[in-house]
PADOFI-192626 format. One record per residue (C-alpha): residue number from 1; chain; x, y, z. Coordinates in nm, 3 decimals, decimal comma. Layout:
BEGIN
REC  num  chaine        u        v        w
REC  NUM       A        X        Y        Z
...
This chain:
BEGIN
REC  num  chaine        u        v        w
REC    1       A    0,000    0,000    0,000
REC    2       A    0,286    0,242    0,081
REC    3       A    0,441    0,184   -0,263
REC    4       A    0,110    0,260   -0,440
REC    5       A    0,063    0,580   -0,237
REC    6       A    0,421    0,687   -0,313
REC    7       A    0,365    0,627   -0,689
REC    8       A    0,038    0,819   -0,671
REC    9       A    0,218    1,108   -0,500
REC   10       A    0,492    1,096   -0,765
REC   11       A    0,231    1,116   -1,043
REC   12       A    0,059    1,410   -0,875
REC   13       A    0,393    1,587   -0,829
REC   14       A    0,487    1,527   -1,193
REC   15       A    0,147    1,644   -1,313
REC   16       A    0,175    1,962   -1,104
REC   17       A    0,526    2,025   -1,238
REC   18       A    0,403    1,974   -1,595
REC   19       A    0,108    2,209   -1,543
REC   20       A    0,328    2,475   -1,385
REC   21       A    0,580    2,439   -1,665
REC   22       A    0,301    2,465   -1,925
REC   23       A    0,173    2,783   -1,763
REC   24       A    0,525    2,927   -1,769
REC   25       A    0,567    2,833   -2,134
REC   26       A    0,230    2,984   -2,230
REC   27       A    0,297    3,309   -2,043
REC   28       A    0,646    3,328   -2,188
REC   29       A    0,511    3,278   -2,539
REC   30       A    0,300    3,588   -2,508
REC   31       A    0,595    3,807   -2,414
REC   32       A    0,907    3,682   -2,591
REC   33       A    1,125    3,823   -2,866
REC   34       A    1,311    3,676   -3,167
REC   35       A    1,230    3,587   -3,527
REC   36       A    0,948    3,328   -3,550
REC   37       A    0,653    3,341   -3,795
REC   38       A    0,388    3,404   -3,523
REC   39       A    0,582    3,627   -3,288
REC   40       A    0,949    3,694   -3,248
REC   41       A    1,129    3,396   -3,091
REC   42       A    0,841    3,152   -3,126
REC   43       A    0,852    2,848   -3,353
REC   44       A    0,564    2,694   -3,544
REC   45       A    0,375    2,368   -3,541
REC   46       A    0,078    2,194   -3,698
REC   47       A   -0,176    1,944   -3,571
REC   48       A   -0,456    1,736   -3,720
REC   49       A   -0,684    1,536   -3,490
REC   50       A   -0,982    1,318   -3,576
REC   51       A   -1,215    1,089   -3,387
REC   52       A   -1,418    1,202   -3,085
REC   53       A   -1,325    1,560   -3,186
REC   54       A   -1,185    1,687   -3,513
REC   55       A   -0,955    1,983   -3,559
REC   56       A   -0,674    2,087   -3,790
REC   57       A   -0,453    2,391   -3,763
REC   58       A   -0,121    2,560   -3,724
REC   59       A    0,015    2,756   -3,433
REC   60       A    0,310    2,847   -3,219
REC   61       A    0,556    2,587   -3,089
REC   62       A    0,790    2,633   -2,795
REC   63       A    0,993    2,401   -2,572
REC   64       A    1,170    2,403   -2,241
REC   65       A    1,391    2,175   -2,036
REC   66       A    1,394    2,222   -1,658
REC   67       A    1,502    2,035   -1,347
REC   68       A    1,328    2,040   -1,010
REC   69       A    1,471    1,817   -0,741
REC   70       A    1,522    1,475   -0,896
REC   71       A    1,280    1,537   -1,185
REC   72       A    1,410    1,661   -1,520
REC   73       A    1,124    1,777   -1,740
REC   74       A    1,146    1,835   -2,114
REC   75       A    0,834    1,954   -2,290
REC   76       A    0,710    2,074   -2,624
REC   77       A    0,393    2,283   -2,649
REC   78       A    0,196    2,358   -2,967
REC   79       A   -0,108    2,587   -2,960
REC   80       A   -0,294    2,813   -3,203
REC   81       A   -0,171    3,172   -3,216
REC   82       A   -0,530    3,298   -3,194
REC   83       A   -0,748    3,143   -2,925
REC   84       A   -1,123    3,118   -2,990
REC   85       A   -1,419    2,955   -2,814
REC   86       A   -1,313    2,629   -2,977
REC   87       A   -0,941    2,572   -2,946
REC   88       A   -0,676    2,305   -2,889
REC   89       A   -0,324    2,255   -2,759
REC   90       A   -0,072    1,973   -2,756
REC   91       A    0,182    1,895   -2,486
REC   92       A    0,456    1,634   -2,523
REC   93       A    0,650    1,572   -2,201
REC   94       A    0,949    1,360   -2,109
REC   95       A    1,012    1,324   -1,735
REC   96       A    1,366    1,193   -1,765
REC   97       A    1,524    1,493   -1,936
REC   98       A    1,588    1,642   -2,275
REC   99       A    1,543    1,422   -2,581
REC  100       A    1,809    1,400   -2,850
REC  101       A    1,733    1,349   -3,220
REC  102       A    1,576    1,005   -3,260
REC  103       A    1,253    0,806   -3,260
REC  104       A    1,058    0,755   -2,937
REC  105       A    0,744    0,563   -2,846
REC  106       A    0,467    0,772   -2,690
REC  107       A    0,325    0,568   -2,403
REC  108       A    0,061    0,624   -2,133
REC  109       A    0,178    0,803   -1,818
REC  110       A    0,281    0,556   -1,549
REC  111       A    0,420    0,572   -1,196
REC  112       A    0,772    0,565   -1,336
REC  113       A    0,751    0,706   -1,690
REC  114       A    1,044    0,599   -1,905
REC  115       A    0,908    0,728   -2,236
REC  116       A    0,762    1,060   -2,348
REC  117       A    0,388    1,115   -2,300
REC  118       A    0,151    1,330   -2,503
REC  119       A   -0,170    1,509   -2,409
REC  120       A   -0,410    1,672   -2,653
REC  121       A   -0,641    1,936   -2,503
REC  122       A   -0,961    2,039   -2,684
REC  123       A   -1,183    2,320   -2,558
REC  124       A   -1,528    2,399   -2,695
REC  125       A   -1,791    2,617   -2,531
REC  126       A   -1,594    2,629   -2,205
REC  127       A   -1,566    2,250   -2,177
REC  128       A   -1,212    2,110   -2,176
REC  129       A   -1,149    1,755   -2,293
REC  130       A   -0,814    1,592   -2,230
REC  131       A   -0,693    1,304   -2,445
REC  132       A   -0,385    1,116   -2,318
REC  133       A   -0,173    0,917   -2,562
REC  134       A   -0,207    0,540   -2,536
REC  135       A    0,032    0,465   -2,822
REC  136       A    0,223    0,651   -3,088
REC  137       A    0,555    0,784   -3,201
REC  138       A    0,761    1,101   -3,163
REC  139       A    1,039    1,163   -3,415
REC  140       A    1,285    1,438   -3,328
REC  141       A    1,478    1,527   -3,643
REC  142       A    1,697    1,796   -3,485
REC  143       A    1,762    1,914   -3,131
REC  144       A    1,973    2,204   -3,007
REC  145       A    1,964    2,445   -2,714
REC  146       A    1,762    2,691   -2,926
REC  147       A    1,522    2,467   -3,123
REC  148       A    1,371    2,120   -3,148
REC  149       A    1,208    1,993   -3,471
REC  150       A    1,018    1,681   -3,561
REC  151       A    0,689    1,499   -3,610
REC  152       A    0,440    1,307   -3,397
REC  153       A    0,151    1,067   -3,442
REC  154       A   -0,051    0,902   -3,167
REC  155       A   -0,382    0,761   -3,055
REC  156       A   -0,522    0,909   -2,735
REC  157       A   -0,811    0,834   -2,500
REC  158       A   -1,012    1,060   -2,271
REC  159       A   -0,910    0,931   -1,925
REC  160       A   -1,242    1,049   -1,777
REC  161       A   -1,457    0,809   -1,979
REC  162       A   -1,202    0,574   -2,137
REC  163       A   -1,406    0,539   -2,457
REC  164       A   -1,358    0,867   -2,646
REC  165       A   -1,048    0,848   -2,865
REC  166       A   -0,866    1,069   -3,112
REC  167       A   -0,582    1,016   -3,354
REC  168       A   -0,344    1,311   -3,378
REC  169       A   -0,045    1,387   -3,598
REC  170       A    0,161    1,688   -3,688
REC  171       A    0,494    1,864   -3,709
REC  172       A    0,685    2,117   -3,502
REC  173       A    0,983    2,349   -3,517
REC  174       A    0,978    2,460   -3,152
REC  175       A    1,196    2,742   -3,021
REC  176       A    1,326    2,776   -2,667
REC  177       A    1,075    2,964   -2,452
REC  178       A    1,223    3,298   -2,349
REC  179       A    1,328    3,292   -1,985
REC  180       A    1,304    2,912   -1,968
REC  181       A    1,593    2,672   -1,930
REC  182       A    1,667    2,500   -2,257
REC  183       A    1,991    2,314   -2,191
């Protein structure tokens, strides 16, 4: 029982870290400088999702790599540049540090995640649906301290009902979020 509670606490801690990091990345995106197509210093990405919800679009793409205690978090965020009543975002997270160029399986989040995880968020009329990847692939074609590029494809399920699924794919050329660690 103690081991299960410890794993549960680890998942909650990792989820909180990921949410805090996402908030930092989103706030940073609104205020950074550089030479991207949407705003200076911001990369670009695309996403197509079909299934329980359908959406296709392009947007900004940023990444960060941070360490807190014994957790090293690397994440990529893609979101539309213009938010509307119906919008989406994609978060790919690796809890064991920065990913080098290569091919990675996207697996469901577990008590001790060893592979990157992906979450697709869809908001319509004030209702947020979360779809967590159950299988898929992340291909990082280039990775440096200033940018990360690649593609993704995955199948994801709504963890609240377990039956709603989406298939998502896309590309990204993410730039380091201003003010964030990107080692």
